[in-house]
BAFI-3210 file (N, C-alpha, C; in Angstrom, 3 decimals, decimal comma, padded with zeros to 6 digits):
// residues 179
n [1|2|3|4|5|6|7|8|9|10|11|12|13|14|15|16|17|18|19|20|21|22|23|24|25|26|27|28|29|30|31|32|33|34|35|36|37|38|39|40|41|42|43|44|45|46|47|48|49|50|51|52|53|54|55|56|57|58|59|60|61|62|63|64|65|66|67|68|69|70|71|72|73|74|75|76|77|78|79|80|81|82|83|84|85|86|87|88|89|90|91|92|93|94|95|96|97|98|99|100|101|102|103|104|105|106|107|108|109|110|111|112|113|114|115|116|117|118|119|120|121|122|123|124|125|126|127|128|129|130|131|132|133|134|135|136|137|138|139|140|141|142|143|144|145|146|147|148|149|150|151|152|153|154|155|156|157|158|159|160|161|162|163|164|165|166|167|168|169|170|171|172|173|174|175|176|177|178|179]
n.u [-001,233|001,833|002,457|002,885|003,440|004,726|002,729|000,590|-000,866|-002,150|-003,570|-005,296|-006,735|-007,834|-009,601|-011,431|-012,446|-013,613|-015,674|-017,600|-017,897|-019,098|-019,133|-019,479|-021,084|-020,012|-019,236|-016,606|-015,747|-014,594|-016,372|-016,393|-015,014|-012,267|-008,780|-006,078|-002,759|-000,213|002,224|003,703|003,986|003,094|001,747|-000,210|-003,415|-005,325|-008,106|-009,417|-008,237|-009,326|-011,930|-013,446|-014,908|-014,792|-014,486|-014,816|-012,634|-009,537|-006,642|-003,112|-000,105|003,403|006,836|007,542|005,339|005,615|005,119|005,423|006,306|004,590|002,528|001,552|000,665|-001,347|-003,067|-004,013|-005,586|-007,407|-008,671|-009,772|-011,369|-012,326|-013,785|-012,393|-011,958|-010,593|-007,416|-005,429|-002,309|-000,534|002,237|004,172|005,098|008,167|009,204|011,090|012,116|012,317|014,178|016,713|019,336|019,738|022,274|022,815|020,789|021,482|023,970|023,093|021,624|023,444|025,234|023,742|022,901|024,613|023,984|024,051|022,248|022,441|021,391|018,743|016,213|015,350|014,089|014,501|013,967|014,687|013,428|010,243|008,049|008,689|009,056|006,484|005,094|006,305|005,418|002,558|002,362|003,444|001,309|-000,809|000,210|000,318|-000,006|-002,056|-003,961|-007,163|-008,666|-009,417|-009,223|-008,894|-006,342|-004,431|-002,286|-001,189|000,481|000,687|000,738|002,218|002,353|000,327|-001,982|-003,110|-003,769|-001,692|-002,420|-000,911|-000,823|-003,635|-004,928|-007,467|-010,602|-010,112|-007,847|-005,808|-004,351|-001,415|-001,939|-001,348|000,898]
n.v [001,801|000,039|-002,914|-006,049|-005,157|-004,774|-004,550|-005,730|-008,074|-007,187|-005,086|-006,332|-007,866|-005,772|-004,824|-006,876|-006,816|-004,202|-004,500|-005,868|-004,120|-002,669|-000,742|002,016|003,679|003,567|005,193|007,547|007,726|005,874|003,220|001,667|003,209|002,906|002,979|001,162|000,591|-001,049|-003,521|-003,673|-006,083|-008,772|-011,058|-010,154|-009,660|-007,214|-006,453|-008,893|-010,429|-009,170|-009,417|-007,661|-005,483|-004,055|-000,670|-000,460|000,282|002,481|001,819|001,824|001,358|000,190|-000,477|-002,481|-001,420|000,920|003,910|006,597|009,995|010,545|008,704|009,672|012,283|011,301|010,057|012,212|013,477|011,507|011,048|013,621|014,091|011,844|009,954|008,338|007,046|005,295|003,592|000,951|-000,429|-002,695|-004,675|-007,534|-010,984|-012,576|-010,524|-008,778|-006,131|-006,265|-008,346|-007,641|-005,407|-001,715|-001,164|-003,693|-003,754|-001,516|-002,400|-004,715|-003,724|-002,003|-003,845|-005,199|-003,134|-001,068|001,297|003,714|003,942|005,043|007,489|007,208|006,487|003,494|002,466|000,026|-002,491|-004,690|-005,398|-005,884|-005,537|-003,278|-001,452|-001,371|-000,370|002,171|003,321|003,322|005,051|007,275|007,890|008,445|010,715|012,732|015,935|016,943|015,092|014,014|014,528|011,749|009,608|006,418|004,224|001,349|-001,565|-004,521|-007,594|-009,360|-012,751|-014,377|-017,083|-018,280|-016,596|-015,377|-012,521|-011,003|-009,154|-006,196|-003,577|-002,329|-000,096|002,231|003,816|006,107|006,920|009,290|012,137|012,747|010,948|007,838|004,973]
n.w [-032,927|-032,826|-034,483|-032,615|-030,232|-026,785|-025,023|-026,027|-024,997|-022,590|-023,590|-025,124|-023,254|-021,914|-023,659|-023,773|-021,104|-021,148|-022,775|-021,258|-019,180|-016,147|-014,333|-014,350|-012,943|-010,404|-007,411|-006,664|-004,051|-001,125|-000,472|001,831|003,606|003,773|003,422|002,154|002,691|001,193|000,013|-003,208|-004,186|-006,147|-005,135|-003,319|-002,856|-002,377|-002,084|-002,175|-000,167|002,026|001,881|000,283|-002,140|-005,316|-005,217|-002,521|-001,091|-000,926|-002,409|-001,814|-002,973|-002,779|-002,818|-000,310|001,407|002,752|004,555|002,954|002,090|-000,153|000,194|002,390|001,469|-000,464|001,317|002,692|000,707|000,345|002,642|003,101|000,781|-000,344|001,172|003,128|006,165|007,779|007,903|006,914|007,377|005,567|005,335|004,214|004,735|003,830|002,156|000,044|000,593|003,487|003,745|002,955|002,739|002,163|000,974|-000,120|-002,167|-003,654|-004,762|-005,996|-008,121|-009,434|-010,385|-012,197|-013,979|-013,984|-013,004|-010,603|-007,700|-005,305|-004,344|-003,944|-001,465|-000,378|001,705|003,272|005,765|008,265|010,582|010,548|012,193|013,844|011,962|011,082|013,246|013,489|010,836|011,144|013,419|012,126|010,366|012,014|013,389|011,562|010,756|008,869|008,556|009,302|012,700|014,671|012,718|012,266|012,516|011,649|011,909|010,133|009,432|006,570|005,636|003,257|002,692|004,004|003,658|005,764|007,972|010,433|013,110|014,247|015,064|015,792|016,802|017,797|017,836|019,013|018,251|016,556|014,717|016,386|018,450|019,913|019,926]
ca.u [-000,280|002,732|002,297|003,853|003,806|005,041|001,464|-000,627|-001,565|-002,845|-004,473|-006,457|-007,587|-008,572|-010,820|-012,431|-012,929|-014,346|-016,883|-018,491|-017,544|-020,384|-018,782|-019,387|-021,692|-019,366|-018,706|-015,196|-015,516|-014,315|-017,679|-016,212|-014,198|-011,027|-007,653|-005,023|-001,306|000,411|003,209|003,384|004,236|001,798|001,032|-000,989|-004,677|-005,845|-009,538|-009,954|-007,648|-010,062|-013,394|-013,806|-015,371|-014,446|-015,060|-014,756|-011,416|-008,489|-005,496|-001,961|000,926|004,728|007,756|007,609|004,243|006,159|004,469|006,264|005,666|003,704|001,437|000,811|-000,067|-002,511|-004,043|-004,776|-006,664|-008,404|-009,480|-010,677|-012,176|-012,799|-014,608|-011,652|-011,959|-009,696|-006,296|-004,774|-001,163|-000,210|003,387|004,066|006,216|008,939|009,332|012,583|012,398|012,835|015,155|018,005|019,768|019,760|023,535|022,649|019,905|022,315|024,833|022,548|021,102|024,606|025,689|022,747|022,650|025,619|023,205|024,347|020,995|022,578|020,682|017,393|016,147|014,425|013,527|014,463|013,775|014,608|012,511|008,963|007,142|009,199|008,717|005,030|004,715|006,788|004,536|001,353|002,566|003,583|000,081|-001,511|000,724|000,559|-001,007|-003,023|-005,017|-008,340|-008,633|-010,369|-008,930|-008,527|-005,216|-003,885|-001,281|-001,060|001,411|000,117|001,521|001,959|002,294|-001,087|-003,184|-003,678|-003,256|-001,374|-002,561|000,305|-001,158|-004,810|-005,254|-008,776|-011,403|-009,706|-006,725|-005,844|-003,160|-000,806|-002,233|-001,055|002,132]
ca.v [001,131|-000,776|-004,544|-006,729|-004,290|-005,407|-004,551|-006,377|-008,985|-006,484|-004,339|-007,350|-008,237|-004,687|-004,882|-007,928|-006,209|-003,144|-005,071|-006,043|-003,139|-002,441|000,028|003,349|004,504|003,497|006,502|007,623|007,609|004,458|002,872|001,184|004,197|002,206|002,937|000,187|000,716|-002,296|-003,762|-003,873|-007,571|-009,385|-012,141|-009,762|-009,244|-006,549|-006,603|-010,389|-010,784|-008,580|-009,683|-006,270|-005,455|-002,968|000,517|-000,465|000,806|003,031|000,912|002,504|000,279|000,677|-001,448|-002,669|-000,975|001,989|005,075|007,551|011,404|010,472|007,883|010,640|013,222|010,528|009,806|013,575|013,533|010,180|011,408|014,869|014,306|010,540|009,119|007,684|007,176|004,448|003,226|-000,245|-000,544|-004,091|-005,327|-009,003|-011,982|-012,923|-009,271|-008,537|-005,046|-006,744|-009,370|-007,213|-003,990|-000,769|-001,329|-004,826|-003,390|-000,603|-003,255|-005,753|-002,732|-001,496|-005,004|-005,474|-002,011|-000,178|002,519|004,062|004,371|005,442|008,781|006,879|005,746|002,358|002,236|-001,273|-002,600|-005,865|-005,545|-005,512|-005,066|-002,114|-000,468|-001,118|000,584|003,615|003,687|003,457|006,229|008,415|008,405|008,882|012,017|013,623|017,117|017,326|014,103|014,505|013,962|010,501|008,693|005,112|003,563|000,111|-002,258|-006,076|-008,294|-010,415|-014,030|-014,758|-018,600|-018,822|-015,749|-014,660|-011,228|-010,986|-007,901|-005,648|-002,515|-001,915|001,127|002,433|004,840|007,360|007,368|010,343|012,738|013,055|010,103|006,420|004,558]
ca.w [-032,103|-033,639|-034,352|-031,799|-028,970|-025,539|-024,235|-026,600|-024,030|-021,497|-024,316|-025,558|-022,067|-021,592|-024,729|-023,348|-019,931|-021,434|-023,592|-020,212|-018,165|-015,577|-013,013|-014,848|-012,014|-009,080|-006,802|-006,367|-002,597|-000,694|000,170|003,282|004,329|004,109|002,624|002,483|002,359|000,967|-000,980|-004,712|-004,512|-007,084|-004,444|-002,433|-003,673|-001,292|-002,013|-002,011|001,116|003,135|001,688|-000,116|-003,552|-006,187|-004,828|-001,097|-000,446|-001,765|-002,334|-002,103|-003,025|-002,978|-002,353|001,232|002,009|003,526|004,657|002,381|001,806|-001,222|000,731|003,284|000,619|-001,002|002,437|002,955|-000,208|000,355|003,991|003,049|-000,329|-000,830|002,205|003,851|007,720|008,489|007,201|007,346|006,645|005,522|004,757|004,193|005,027|002,535|001,452|-000,272|001,461|004,759|003,791|002,539|003,159|001,176|000,350|-001,074|-003,178|-004,550|-005,262|-007,194|-009,481|-010,014|-010,971|-013,326|-014,940|-013,967|-012,545|-009,143|-007,088|-003,914|-004,019|-003,623|-000,251|-000,690|003,005|003,754|007,119|008,592|011,732|010,025|013,360|014,324|010,978|010,959|014,306|013,035|009,801|011,672|014,129|011,285|009,879|013,271|013,985|010,527|011,140|007,881|008,484|010,416|013,962|014,630|011,656|012,697|011,722|011,996|010,981|010,252|008,589|005,589|005,592|001,762|002,759|004,517|003,444|006,956|008,606|011,840|013,636|014,944|015,906|015,249|017,185|018,250|017,168|019,676|017,656|015,574|014,661|017,636|019,326|019,582|020,596]
c.u [000,557|002,401|003,334|004,314|003,932|003,773|000,376|-001,492|-002,536|-003,929|-005,675|-007,267|-008,443|-009,923|-011,953|-013,172|-013,903|-015,699|-017,950|-018,563|-018,990|-020,274|-018,748|-020,077|-021,122|-018,899|-017,254|-014,723|-015,277|-015,728|-017,546|-015,365|-012,782|-010,000|-006,579|-003,851|-000,657|001,364|002,858|003,585|002,940|001,239|-000,003|-002,261|-005,642|-007,373|-009,972|-009,429|-008,640|-011,561|-013,980|-014,215|-014,863|-015,243|-015,303|-013,618|-010,555|-007,290|-004,222|-000,791|002,331|005,623|007,973|006,457|004,735|005,261|005,379|005,556|004,469|002,458|000,622|000,077|-001,439|-003,553|-004,709|-005,919|-007,870|-009,367|-010,288|-011,564|-012,802|-013,504|-013,726|-011,677|-011,158|-008,667|-005,679|-003,398|-000,659|001,047|003,234|005,144|006,818|008,982|010,767|013,192|012,787|013,816|016,639|018,178|019,720|021,068|023,479|021,815|020,844|023,276|024,235|022,187|022,446|025,204|024,873|022,662|023,616|025,090|023,543|023,039|021,194|021,971|019,271|017,365|014,971|013,736|013,465|014,497|013,796|013,639|011,051|008,048|007,368|008,769|007,229|004,601|005,141|005,743|003,221|001,397|002,715|002,204|-000,678|-001,004|000,755|-000,432|-001,994|-004,023|-005,981|-008,166|-009,783|-010,155|-008,381|-007,519|-004,632|-003,039|-001,552|-000,265|000,746|001,117|001,176|001,825|000,898|-002,281|-003,652|-002,890|-002,866|-001,418|-001,404|-000,216|-002,488|-005,578|-006,761|-009,380|-010,968|-008,392|-006,822|-004,587|-002,549|-001,156|-001,689|000,322|003,325]
c.v [000,112|-002,251|-005,037|-005,914|-005,171|-005,445|-005,045|-007,293|-008,198|-005,510|-005,333|-007,749|-007,031|-004,540|-005,691|-007,471|-004,956|-003,404|-005,482|-005,353|-002,581|-001,569|001,487|004,314|004,327|004,799|006,505|007,511|006,051|004,084|002,175|002,090|003,763|002,649|001,846|000,406|-000,563|-002,460|-003,928|-005,377|-008,285|-010,524|-011,647|-009,142|-008,525|-006,597|-007,994|-010,786|-010,356|-008,573|-008,354|-006,497|-004,130|-001,668|000,666|000,320|001,633|002,291|001,854|001,491|000,825|-000,459|-001,387|-001,978|000,137|003,355|006,284|008,949|011,178|009,690|008,982|011,777|012,524|010,347|011,250|013,653|012,537|010,592|012,517|014,918|012,832|009,596|008,323|007,958|006,296|003,970|001,957|-000,351|-002,037|-004,567|-006,640|-009,728|-011,987|-011,747|-008,991|-007,100|-005,236|-007,909|-008,920|-005,850|-003,024|-000,980|-002,651|-004,538|-002,480|-001,386|-004,083|-004,718|-002,353|-002,670|-005,349|-004,478|-001,040|001,449|002,653|004,707|004,817|006,787|008,365|006,118|004,633|001,926|000,730|-001,391|-003,904|-006,254|-005,007|-004,949|-003,701|-000,975|-000,331|-000,196|002,045|004,097|004,072|004,768|007,486|008,887|009,021|010,301|012,994|014,696|017,356|016,163|014,453|013,678|012,785|009,526|007,586|004,609|002,512|-000,536|-003,808|-006,591|-009,414|-011,545|-014,571|-016,373|-019,026|-017,924|-015,024|-013,523|-011,456|-009,478|-007,460|-004,426|-001,907|-000,616|001,292|003,581|006,124|007,813|008,375|011,125|013,165|012,072|008,557|006,164|005,288]
c.w [-033,002|-033,391|-033,526|-030,582|-027,742|-024,638|-024,905|-025,874|-023,238|-022,378|-024,715|-024,388|-021,676|-022,478|-024,358|-021,949|-020,294|-022,135|-022,474|-019,020|-017,511|-014,347|-013,443|-013,710|-010,520|-008,749|-006,663|-004,859|-002,258|000,161|001,560|004,123|004,551|003,060|003,122|001,833|002,280|000,012|-002,363|-005,188|-005,185|-006,211|-003,506|-003,200|-002,630|-001,131|-001,598|-000,579|002,216|002,835|001,121|-001,538|-004,117|-005,646|-003,335|-000,526|-001,570|-001,363|-002,788|-001,995|-003,373|-002,523|-000,723|002,044|003,066|003,505|004,403|002,390|000,723|-000,646|001,535|002,523|000,129|000,164|002,731|001,915|-000,150|001,669|003,874|001,823|-000,863|000,105|003,100|005,484|008,567|007,510|007,868|006,618|006,701|004,663|004,802|004,440|003,589|001,637|001,167|000,509|002,874|004,892|003,191|002,901|001,987|000,251|-000,572|-002,313|-004,157|-005,327|-006,399|-008,461|-010,097|-010,836|-012,319|-014,398|-015,148|-013,545|-010,951|-008,610|-005,680|-003,497|-003,728|-002,255|-000,422|000,566|003,358|005,286|007,515|009,738|011,093|011,036|013,700|013,321|010,826|012,020|013,998|011,889|010,360|012,591|013,245|010,745|011,021|013,811|012,858|010,817|010,115|007,854|009,515|011,640|013,965|013,676|012,488|011,879|012,523|011,301|011,276|009,226|007,727|005,431|004,082|001,600|003,104|004,041|004,691|007,343|010,001|012,301|014,471|015,745|015,383|015,830|017,881|017,541|017,821|018,962|016,527|015,712|015,920|018,588|019,004|020,115|019,939]
res [m|p|e|g|s|a|f|d|d|v|l|d|a|n|r|a|y|a|a|t|f|d|s|a|d|l|p|a|v|a|a|r|g|l|a|i|v|t|c|m|d|s|r|i|e|p|l|v|m|l|g|l|s|r|g|d|a|k|i|l|r|n|a|g|a|r|v|t|d|d|v|l|r|t|l|v|l|a|t|h|l|l|g|v|n|r|v|l|v|v|p|h|t|s|c|r|m|a|e|t|t|e|a|q|i|y|q|v|i|f|e|r|s|g|i|d|t|r|s|l|a|f|e|t|e|r|d|q|v|a|a|l|h|r|d|v|r|r|i|r|s|y|p|w|l|p|s|g|l|v|v|g|g|a|i|y|d|v|a|t|g|e|l|q|p|v|d|l|g|s|s|e|d|g|p|g|v|g|p]
***
């Protein structure tokens, strides 16, 4: 590795972590049967905010906590192979993906880099509650997910650390079921 790498800090931290690593026997399945779809925002600590420990849940993160095709693909694997039987979708307050439009994002990126990103769908949505309902419904209706999968949604408040339930569903919800 070249001296002065941009990753020296994290590689040094990893060496310290590896020196006391004690999770080699942790199973790959989600011990609590939970998958969390949340935003990539670094203010969100999914395990901590839900009182979970390493190995309890599968965590899927992207800009805006949107249920994309890749999230659905990952949930198929998580539910059929990794012990997931419930999914919680958790967007958050003060999210740039909810406070701006696609056109504004395209413009900012173009002004900063000269790169035209208009062929990308960033999936911004000002109405987070409506978007959350759509995303929860998308998981509930996805044909390759198991019947009986419990799917819910809540918005995380980055100012207080609290979750505001929006659509927690029930144990009867599954593909093709729900609002």
